[in-house]
C-alpha positions as CSV (number, residue, x, y, z in Angstrom):
1,X,197.8,26.4,77.0
2,X,197.3,29.3,74.3
3,X,194.4,27.5,72.7
4,X,192.5,27.1,75.9
5,X,192.8,30.9,76.9
6,X,191.8,31.5,73.5
7,X,189.0,29.6,73.8
8,X,188.3,31.1,77.4
9,X,188.5,34.8,76.2
10,X,186.1,34.0,73.2
11,X,183.5,32.4,75.8
12,X,183.9,35.0,78.7
13,X,181.2,37.7,78.4
14,X,182.9,40.3,79.6
15,X,185.6,40.6,77.1
16,X,185.0,43.2,73.9
17,X,183.6,40.6,71.5
18,X,180.9,39.6,74.4
19,X,180.0,43.4,75.5
20,X,179.0,44.8,71.8
21,X,176.0,42.9,70.8
22,X,174.3,43.8,74.1
23,X,175.3,47.4,73.7
24,X,173.3,47.2,70.2
25,X,170.4,45.7,71.8
26,X,169.9,48.4,74.4
27,X,170.2,50.8,71.9
28,X,167.7,49.2,69.5
29,X,165.5,49.4,72.8
30,X,165.8,52.5,73.6
31,X,165.2,53.7,69.8
32,X,161.9,51.6,69.8
33,X,160.8,53.4,73.1
34,X,161.6,56.5,71.7
35,X,159.5,55.5,68.4
36,X,156.6,54.2,70.1
37,X,156.5,57.7,72.6
38,X,156.8,60.0,69.6
39,X,154.1,57.7,67.9
40,X,151.5,58.2,70.5
41,X,152.3,61.9,70.8
42,X,151.5,61.9,67.2
43,X,148.5,60.1,67.7
44,X,147.4,62.0,70.3
45,X,147.7,65.3,68.3
46,X,146.0,63.6,65.4
47,X,143.4,63.2,67.5
48,X,142.9,66.0,69.3
49,X,143.0,67.9,65.9
50,X,139.9,65.8,65.0
51,X,137.9,66.6,68.3
52,X,138.6,70.2,68.2
53,X,137.6,70.7,64.4
54,X,134.7,68.4,65.0
55,X,133.5,70.2,68.3
56,X,135.0,74.1,67.8
57,X,135.2,74.1,64.0
58,X,132.6,75.9,63.2
59,X,132.2,78.2,65.9
60,X,135.6,79.3,65.2
61,X,135.1,79.5,61.4
62,X,132.2,81.6,62.7
63,X,134.1,83.4,64.8
64,X,134.0,87.6,64.1
65,X,138.2,87.1,64.2
66,X,137.7,85.1,61.3
67,X,136.3,87.8,58.8
68,X,139.0,87.2,56.3
69,X,137.8,83.3,55.5
70,X,134.3,84.5,55.7
71,X,134.8,87.4,53.4
72,X,136.4,85.1,51.1
73,X,133.3,82.7,51.0
74,X,131.1,85.8,50.6
75,X,132.9,86.3,47.3
76,X,132.0,83.0,46.0
77,X,128.8,82.1,47.7
78,X,125.4,84.1,47.6
79,X,124.3,84.1,51.5
80,X,121.2,81.7,51.8
81,X,118.2,82.2,53.2
82,X,116.6,82.1,56.5
83,X,113.6,80.4,56.9
84,X,110.6,80.3,59.4
85,X,109.5,76.6,60.6
86,X,106.1,77.0,58.5
87,X,108.4,77.9,55.4
88,X,108.2,81.8,55.6
89,X,111.6,83.8,54.2
90,X,112.7,85.9,57.0
91,X,116.0,86.9,55.2
92,X,117.1,86.6,52.1
93,X,119.9,88.1,49.2
94,X,118.5,90.1,46.2
95,X,120.4,91.8,43.5
96,X,119.5,95.5,42.8
97,X,119.7,97.4,39.5
98,X,123.4,97.9,39.7
99,X,124.2,94.5,40.4
100,X,124.4,94.8,44.2
101,X,124.0,92.3,46.5
102,X,121.4,93.3,49.5
103,X,119.7,91.5,52.4
104,X,116.2,91.7,52.4
105,X,114.1,91.1,55.5
106,X,110.3,90.5,54.2
107,X,109.1,90.7,58.1
108,X,110.7,93.7,58.9
109,X,110.7,94.5,62.6
110,X,108.8,91.5,63.5
111,X,111.9,89.2,63.5
112,X,114.4,91.8,64.0
113,X,116.3,90.9,67.4
114,X,115.7,87.0,67.0
115,X,116.8,86.7,62.8
116,X,119.2,89.9,63.3
117,X,121.5,91.5,60.4
118,X,124.5,90.6,58.4
119,X,126.3,93.9,58.4
120,X,128.6,96.1,60.6
121,X,129.6,92.7,62.7
122,X,126.1,91.2,62.2
123,X,123.7,90.2,65.1
124,X,120.7,87.2,66.1
125,X,120.9,84.4,63.5
126,X,122.9,85.7,60.8
127,X,125.8,86.2,63.0
128,X,125.6,82.9,65.0
129,X,125.0,81.0,61.7
130,X,127.0,83.2,59.6
131,X,129.3,80.2,58.1
132,X,126.6,78.1,57.4
133,X,124.7,80.7,55.3
134,X,128.1,80.9,53.3
135,X,128.6,77.5,52.6
136,X,127.0,75.9,49.5
137,X,125.9,72.4,49.3
138,X,124.6,72.6,46.0
139,X,124.7,69.6,43.4
140,X,128.9,69.0,42.4
141,X,127.7,69.5,38.8
142,X,126.3,72.7,39.8
143,X,129.1,74.0,41.6
144,X,131.4,72.9,39.0
145,X,129.6,74.5,36.4
146,X,129.4,78.2,38.1
147,X,132.6,78.0,39.0
148,X,133.8,77.9,35.2
149,X,131.2,80.5,34.5
150,X,132.4,82.6,37.0
151,X,129.1,82.7,39.1
152,X,128.6,82.8,42.6
153,X,127.1,79.4,44.4
154,X,124.1,79.7,46.3
155,X,124.4,79.2,50.2
156,X,123.0,76.7,52.1
157,X,119.0,78.0,53.9
158,X,118.5,77.8,57.8
159,X,115.4,76.4,58.6
160,X,114.4,77.5,61.9
161,X,112.0,76.5,64.8
162,X,110.9,80.0,64.7
163,X,106.9,80.0,64.0
164,X,105.4,82.9,62.1
165,X,102.1,82.9,63.6
166,X,103.1,82.7,67.5
167,X,106.0,85.4,66.4
168,X,103.4,88.2,65.0
169,X,101.4,87.4,68.1
170,X,104.0,88.1,70.8
171,X,105.1,91.1,68.8
172,X,101.8,92.3,68.5
173,X,100.8,91.7,72.3
174,X,103.7,94.0,73.4
175,X,102.7,96.7,71.4
176,X,104.6,99.7,72.0
177,X,105.8,98.5,75.5
178,X,109.6,97.7,76.0
179,X,110.0,94.6,77.1
180,X,110.6,91.1,75.9
181,X,108.9,87.5,75.5
182,X,110.4,84.0,74.9
183,X,108.1,81.2,73.4
184,X,109.8,77.9,73.8
185,X,108.5,74.0,73.6
186,X,109.6,72.7,76.7
187,X,109.7,69.2,76.0
188,X,112.4,69.8,73.0
189,X,113.8,73.2,74.1
190,X,112.8,74.7,70.3
191,X,112.6,78.4,70.3
192,X,108.9,79.3,68.7
193,X,109.0,83.4,69.1
194,X,111.5,85.6,70.2
195,X,110.7,89.4,70.2
196,X,112.6,92.6,71.8
197,X,111.3,96.1,72.0
198,X,112.1,98.9,71.3
199,X,113.0,97.2,68.1
200,X,114.3,98.1,64.5
201,X,114.2,98.0,60.7
202,X,116.8,95.3,59.8
203,X,116.0,96.8,55.9
204,X,117.4,100.0,57.5
205,X,120.2,99.0,60.1
206,X,123.1,100.6,57.3
207,X,121.1,103.5,56.7
208,X,120.7,104.4,60.6
209,X,123.8,102.5,62.0
210,X,125.5,106.1,63.2
211,X,122.3,107.0,64.6
212,X,121.4,103.4,66.4
213,X,124.8,103.6,68.2
214,X,125.1,107.4,68.6
215,X,124.8,109.0,72.3
216,X,121.6,110.2,71.2
217,X,119.8,106.7,70.7
218,X,121.7,104.7,73.8
219,X,119.1,105.3,75.9
220,X,116.7,103.2,74.1
221,X,119.1,100.7,73.6
222,X,117.4,99.6,70.5
223,X,119.8,97.1,68.9
224,X,120.1,95.2,72.2
225,X,118.0,91.5,72.1
226,X,116.5,92.0,75.9
227,X,115.3,88.6,75.6
228,X,118.6,86.9,75.6
229,X,120.8,90.4,76.7
230,X,118.6,92.2,79.3
231,X,119.1,92.2,82.7
232,X,116.2,92.6,84.8
233,X,115.6,92.0,88.9
234,X,113.0,88.7,88.9
235,X,110.6,89.8,91.3
236,X,108.3,87.3,92.7
237,X,108.8,84.7,89.6
238,X,112.1,83.7,92.0
239,X,109.9,82.5,94.4
240,X,109.6,79.4,91.9
241,X,113.5,78.7,93.3
242,X,112.5,79.7,96.7
243,X,109.6,77.5,96.9
244,X,111.6,74.4,96.0
245,X,114.4,75.1,98.0
246,X,111.7,74.9,101.1
247,X,110.5,71.8,99.2
248,X,113.6,70.1,99.4
249,X,114.6,70.7,102.9
250,X,111.3,69.7,104.0
251,X,110.6,66.9,102.3
252,X,106.7,65.5,102.9
253,X,106.1,68.1,105.8
254,X,105.8,71.1,103.5
255,X,101.8,70.6,104.0
256,X,102.4,71.5,107.5
257,X,103.9,75.2,106.5
258,X,102.2,78.2,108.0
259,X,102.3,82.1,108.1
260,X,100.1,84.6,109.2
261,X,100.8,87.5,107.1
262,X,100.0,91.2,108.5
263,X,101.3,92.9,105.4
264,X,104.7,93.0,106.4
265,X,107.5,91.3,108.1
266,X,110.2,92.8,110.0
267,X,113.7,90.6,110.9
268,X,116.9,92.3,112.7
269,X,115.6,95.7,111.9
270,X,115.1,94.7,108.3
271,X,111.4,95.5,106.9
272,X,110.0,94.0,103.7
273,X,106.3,95.0,102.6
274,X,104.0,92.8,100.5
275,X,102.8,94.4,97.3
276,X,100.6,97.4,97.9
277,X,100.8,96.2,101.9
278,X,98.2,93.6,101.1
279,X,97.6,91.7,104.2
280,X,96.9,88.3,103.2
281,X,96.0,86.6,106.6
282,X,96.4,82.9,107.3
283,X,98.5,81.2,104.3
284,X,99.8,77.6,104.1
285,X,103.0,77.3,101.2
286,X,100.8,77.0,98.4
287,X,98.6,79.9,99.2
288,X,101.6,81.7,99.8
289,X,102.9,80.7,96.3
290,X,99.6,81.6,94.8
291,X,99.1,85.2,96.4
292,X,102.8,86.0,96.1
293,X,102.9,86.9,99.6
294,X,106.5,88.8,100.1
295,X,106.3,88.2,103.8
296,X,105.7,84.4,103.9
297,X,108.5,84.2,101.6
298,X,111.0,86.2,103.5
299,X,109.9,84.1,106.2
300,X,110.7,80.7,104.7
301,X,114.0,82.6,103.1
302,X,115.3,83.2,106.5
303,X,115.2,79.6,108.1
304,X,116.4,78.2,104.6
305,X,120.4,76.8,104.3
306,X,122.4,78.8,102.0
307,X,124.0,76.3,100.7
308,X,120.4,74.7,99.5
309,X,119.7,77.9,97.8
310,X,123.5,78.1,96.5
311,X,123.1,74.5,95.0
312,X,120.0,74.9,93.3
313,X,120.4,77.9,91.7
314,X,123.8,76.8,90.5
315,X,121.9,73.6,88.8
316,X,119.5,76.2,87.3
317,X,122.4,77.9,85.6
318,X,122.7,81.0,87.2
319,X,126.1,82.8,87.0
320,X,126.9,80.0,84.1
321,X,127.6,80.0,80.2
322,X,124.7,78.9,77.8
323,X,125.1,77.1,75.2
324,X,123.3,79.3,72.2
325,X,124.1,80.5,69.1
326,X,123.2,84.4,69.5
327,X,124.5,87.1,72.0
328,X,123.2,86.7,75.4
329,X,123.8,87.8,79.2
330,X,124.3,85.5,82.2
331,X,121.7,85.5,84.6
332,X,123.6,86.0,88.2
333,X,122.5,85.6,91.7
334,X,124.5,86.5,94.9
335,X,124.4,84.0,97.4
336,X,127.2,82.7,99.4
337,X,127.8,82.1,103.4
338,X,128.6,85.2,104.1
339,X,125.1,86.7,102.5
340,X,123.9,88.8,105.5
341,X,120.1,88.8,106.8
342,X,118.6,91.9,104.7
343,X,120.6,90.3,101.6
344,X,118.9,87.1,102.0
345,X,115.8,88.7,102.7
346,X,115.7,90.3,99.2
347,X,117.5,87.6,97.6
348,X,114.4,85.1,98.2
349,X,112.2,87.2,97.0
350,X,113.6,88.1,93.7
351,X,115.4,91.6,94.7
352,X,118.8,92.7,95.8
353,X,121.3,91.6,93.3
354,X,119.7,89.2,91.4
355,X,119.5,89.6,87.5
356,X,117.9,87.6,85.0
357,X,117.4,87.3,81.4
358,X,113.7,86.6,79.9
359,X,115.1,83.7,77.8
360,X,116.5,81.8,81.2
361,X,113.5,82.3,83.0
362,X,111.8,80.5,80.0
363,X,114.1,77.9,80.7
364,X,113.3,77.5,84.2
365,X,109.8,77.8,83.5
366,X,110.2,74.8,81.0
367,X,112.1,72.4,83.1
368,X,109.1,72.3,85.6
369,X,106.9,71.9,82.6
370,X,109.0,69.4,81.6
371,X,108.8,67.1,84.7
372,X,112.1,68.2,85.6
373,X,114.1,68.1,82.8
374,X,115.9,71.5,81.4
375,X,116.4,71.3,77.4
376,X,119.0,73.4,75.8
377,X,117.4,76.0,73.7
378,X,117.5,76.0,70.0
379,X,116.7,78.2,67.0
380,X,117.8,76.1,64.2
381,X,116.0,73.0,63.3
382,X,117.7,72.0,60.3
383,X,120.2,73.1,57.6
384,X,119.7,72.6,53.9
385,X,120.8,73.5,50.3
386,X,118.7,75.5,48.0
387,X,117.3,72.6,46.4
388,X,115.9,71.8,49.6
389,X,117.8,68.5,50.4
390,X,118.8,68.5,54.4
391,X,122.3,69.2,55.0
392,X,122.8,69.1,58.7
393,X,119.8,68.4,61.4
394,X,119.9,70.3,64.9
395,X,118.3,67.6,68.0
396,X,116.9,68.5,71.0
397,X,119.6,68.7,74.1
398,X,119.0,67.8,77.5
399,X,120.6,69.9,80.2
400,X,119.9,67.7,83.1
401,X,117.4,66.2,85.2
402,X,117.2,69.1,87.7
403,X,113.7,68.0,89.8
404,X,112.3,64.9,90.7
405,X,108.8,63.9,90.0
406,X,107.3,64.7,93.3
407,X,108.9,68.1,93.2
408,X,107.2,69.0,89.5
409,X,103.9,67.5,90.7
410,X,103.6,70.0,93.6
411,X,105.2,73.0,91.7
412,X,102.4,72.4,88.9
413,X,100.1,72.1,91.7
414,X,101.1,75.5,93.2
415,X,101.2,77.2,89.6
416,X,97.8,75.9,88.7
417,X,97.0,77.8,92.0
418,X,98.3,81.4,91.1
419,X,95.9,81.1,87.8
420,X,92.9,79.5,89.8
421,X,93.0,81.9,93.0
422,X,95.8,83.7,93.1
423,X,97.5,86.6,90.9
424,X,96.6,85.6,87.3
425,X,93.0,84.7,87.8
426,X,92.5,86.4,84.4
427,X,93.4,83.1,82.6
428,X,90.9,81.2,85.0
429,X,88.1,80.8,82.6
430,X,90.0,80.3,79.1
431,X,89.3,77.0,77.2
432,X,92.7,76.1,77.8
433,X,94.7,75.4,80.9
434,X,97.3,77.3,82.2
435,X,99.9,77.7,85.1
436,X,102.2,80.6,86.0
437,X,104.2,82.8,88.2
438,X,103.4,86.6,88.4
439,X,106.1,88.9,89.4
440,X,106.4,92.6,89.9
441,X,110.3,93.5,90.2
442,X,111.3,96.8,91.6
443,X,114.1,98.5,90.5
444,X,116.3,101.9,90.3
445,X,116.0,104.0,93.6
446,X,112.8,105.5,93.0
447,X,110.1,103.6,95.0
448,X,107.1,102.1,93.1
449,X,109.1,101.5,90.0
450,X,108.2,98.0,89.1
451,X,108.7,95.6,85.9
452,X,105.9,93.1,84.7
453,X,107.0,89.5,84.6
454,X,104.6,86.2,84.1
455,X,106.0,83.1,83.4
456,X,103.7,79.9,82.4
457,X,103.1,76.8,80.6
458,X,100.2,75.1,78.7
459,X,98.3,73.2,79.0
460,X,98.8,71.9,82.4
461,X,98.7,68.2,81.9
462,X,100.6,67.8,78.9
463,X,102.6,70.9,78.3
464,X,103.4,72.0,74.6
465,X,104.5,75.7,75.2
466,X,106.0,78.0,77.7
467,X,105.9,81.4,77.8
468,X,108.7,84.3,79.3
469,X,107.1,87.6,79.2
470,X,108.5,91.1,80.9
471,X,106.9,94.6,80.3
472,X,109.7,97.5,81.2
473,X,108.4,99.6,83.8
474,X,104.5,98.9,83.8
475,X,103.6,97.6,86.9
476,X,102.0,94.8,88.5
477,X,102.6,91.5,86.5
478,X,99.3,90.5,86.2
479,X,97.7,93.6,84.9
480,X,100.6,93.8,82.2
481,X,102.4,90.9,81.5
482,X,99.6,88.3,81.7
483,X,97.4,90.1,79.0
484,X,100.7,89.4,76.7
485,X,100.7,86.1,77.1
486,X,97.4,85.5,77.2
487,X,97.6,87.0,73.3
488,X,100.3,84.5,72.7
489,X,98.4,81.7,74.4
490,X,95.3,82.6,71.8
491,X,97.4,82.3,69.0
492,X,98.9,79.2,69.8
493,X,95.1,77.7,70.3
494,X,93.1,79.5,68.2
495,X,94.7,80.4,64.9
496,X,97.1,77.2,63.9
């Protein structure tokens, strides 16, 4: 009887001996789950660190908050050169008679704002690629030899997209005027030239730093790169977007548009005049664009859906960040469902609270030239070591397709009409073809004060070059900005 009970107890899963193996299995399973969980967290953390290093590593290393590391590199590496796309030296490091390293800019003022300077926090490409210029990819044998002999390695060189011929042409074309010019390849986004005036001599920045940053010179904003940081009302060049918005709301019916211009328009007690109160008479949409008729565009804008303009401006990167390596300001436009009639009247003709940079306008015109594809602006073609071997290559990057093929066809046609019969006819008889838009942007409280704008691309059928020009306080776009663009185009076509 006792033996029978003992066997029953041994076979019974509810006794102590039967329960112990199950607890062990449960605990083992829990440990495995925790192990896999922490392993997954570890893998995700490693993956994130790799992603962060790959995506943000260079920008973090190049941050002005990381000066300690940069200064350490500067103790071991001679800063590399900055070169134009045609091989000209734009910045280099030399040693003076006392053994001090001195940064030298052979072209002086011509490339001042885009190349920048390397002291006092730096600016331009000198600041944007600071960490790259302080890294050396010289041969391993040379680096070991320099290390053992106590000599510095030679830093890598930036080979930029900047073209010496076009840069000099843009610099000379602006003359003594305040303003900026940006030249781009619309198909790739490569920046071929960038000029800002007033300018400075980067070879003298250290010597004149106190003056440049003093209250005495604050009105000139000499160190400000107007091409990327200057914010201006766009005036009539903004009509490019107003026209595009109208095309989107009216599709194939745009050719039915008609307006009778009497030199002004008045809506709800708000009056807008055409430039110089000119009466343009009977106009279709193309004529309104070619002659930059304010009255017609206010009429167009008054009937546009606000959402159409909001979405369009957002797609063209208004109020948005740009992915460029040098300091810039965001272009802004204030349109919302709460925008009043008088605000809308001003906005659709590029006035009111709208502010843009010359670089952003070069991007806009390039998107039209490039069949609706907006490319990200870039300044460096590749990085090479001191022996000329390529270390890193920068490829064109598309921001997005912003327009349809039909929209770009129509806009190219309208912009050609600006040159052939409208406000930029001084370019009509050139050996090359041009399409563009002029602008006269009023600013300040004094009536009649205007900035002069011109944006264009050439040749019309297969664009290779896009230009954005602003001349501060000059007046009409056709009289001041267009001649600047012409000199740049002449250099492109005749001086290559």
